[in-house]
C-alpha positions as CSV (number, residue, x, y, z in Angstrom):
1,X,15.9,14.9,46.6
2,X,16.9,17.3,49.4
3,X,16.0,16.9,53.0
4,X,13.0,19.1,53.9
5,X,11.2,20.3,57.0
6,X,7.5,19.7,56.7
7,X,4.9,21.6,58.6
8,X,1.2,21.0,58.2
9,X,-1.6,22.4,60.3
10,X,-5.4,22.6,59.8
11,X,-8.9,22.0,61.1
12,X,-12.2,20.6,60.1
13,X,-15.4,22.5,61.0
14,X,-18.9,21.0,61.2
15,X,-21.1,23.6,59.5
16,X,-24.3,21.5,59.6
17,X,-25.2,17.9,60.2
18,X,-24.7,17.3,56.4
19,X,-21.8,19.7,55.7
20,X,-18.1,19.9,56.9
21,X,-15.5,22.4,55.9
22,X,-11.7,21.8,56.0
23,X,-8.8,24.2,55.9
24,X,-5.1,23.4,56.0
25,X,-1.7,25.1,55.7
26,X,0.9,22.8,54.1
27,X,4.5,23.9,54.0
28,X,7.8,22.4,52.8
29,X,11.2,24.0,53.6
30,X,14.5,22.6,52.3
31,X,17.1,22.0,54.9
32,X,20.6,23.2,54.1
33,X,21.6,24.0,50.5
34,X,21.1,22.0,47.4
35,X,23.6,22.6,44.7
36,X,22.1,22.0,41.3
37,X,24.6,22.2,38.5
38,X,23.3,24.8,36.1
39,X,24.9,25.1,32.7
40,X,26.5,28.4,31.9
41,X,26.2,30.7,28.9
42,X,27.0,29.5,25.4
43,X,28.8,31.8,23.0
44,X,28.1,31.1,19.3
45,X,30.6,32.6,16.9
46,X,29.0,31.9,13.5
47,X,27.3,33.3,11.5
48,X,27.7,36.2,14.0
49,X,28.8,36.3,17.7
50,X,26.0,36.0,20.2
51,X,25.5,34.7,23.7
52,X,22.7,32.2,24.6
53,X,21.4,31.7,28.1
54,X,21.0,27.9,28.5
55,X,18.8,28.0,31.6
56,X,16.2,30.1,33.2
57,X,16.4,28.4,36.7
58,X,16.1,31.2,39.3
59,X,18.7,31.5,42.0
60,X,16.4,31.3,45.0
61,X,15.1,28.8,47.6
62,X,12.2,26.5,46.7
63,X,10.2,27.0,49.9
64,X,6.6,25.7,49.3
65,X,3.6,27.1,51.1
66,X,0.1,26.0,50.1
67,X,-3.4,26.6,51.5
68,X,-6.0,23.8,51.1
69,X,-9.8,24.4,51.4
70,X,-12.4,21.8,51.0
71,X,-16.0,20.8,51.7
72,X,-17.7,17.5,52.4
73,X,-21.5,17.3,51.8
74,X,-23.6,14.3,52.8
75,X,-26.8,14.1,50.8
76,X,-29.7,11.6,51.3
77,X,-29.3,7.9,50.4
78,X,-25.8,7.6,51.8
79,X,-24.0,9.7,49.1
80,X,-21.1,12.0,50.1
81,X,-19.7,14.6,47.7
82,X,-16.2,16.0,48.4
83,X,-14.4,18.9,46.8
84,X,-11.0,20.4,47.6
85,X,-8.7,23.0,46.2
86,X,-5.0,23.6,46.9
87,X,-3.7,27.1,46.3
88,X,0.0,28.2,46.3
89,X,0.8,31.1,48.7
90,X,4.3,31.7,47.3
91,X,6.2,31.2,44.1
92,X,8.6,28.5,45.2
93,X,8.9,25.3,43.2
94,X,7.0,24.2,40.2
95,X,3.3,24.0,41.0
96,X,-0.1,24.7,39.2
97,X,-2.1,27.9,40.1
98,X,-4.8,25.7,41.6
99,X,-5.0,21.9,42.2
100,X,-8.6,20.8,42.3
101,X,-9.9,17.4,43.5
102,X,-13.4,16.0,43.7
103,X,-14.9,12.8,44.7
104,X,-18.2,10.9,45.4
105,X,-18.6,8.3,48.1
106,X,-21.5,5.8,48.3
107,X,-22.1,3.8,51.5
108,X,-23.9,0.5,51.0
């Protein structure tokens, strides 16, 4: 695991007495260089000569920049519904296209 510089900034905005919106920018920048040993090409001689690439790891930094947007809705009878999505803003690292989360809270 490399050392990384983390930067996170965001805000929550009250939209109504029962609705709140949240937005965040979440970043992760590796510090220094990380040398990952990548295997080289393999040359096969039989039944005919051919070269096989053993890895498709790109030669670039894995800076990660994500945006997060969410809402929190309080409905009658002390129930709160929460939904959030995290969206990548660049192509660094291995991440899904969208990471969804949802939840329900009940206060008793």
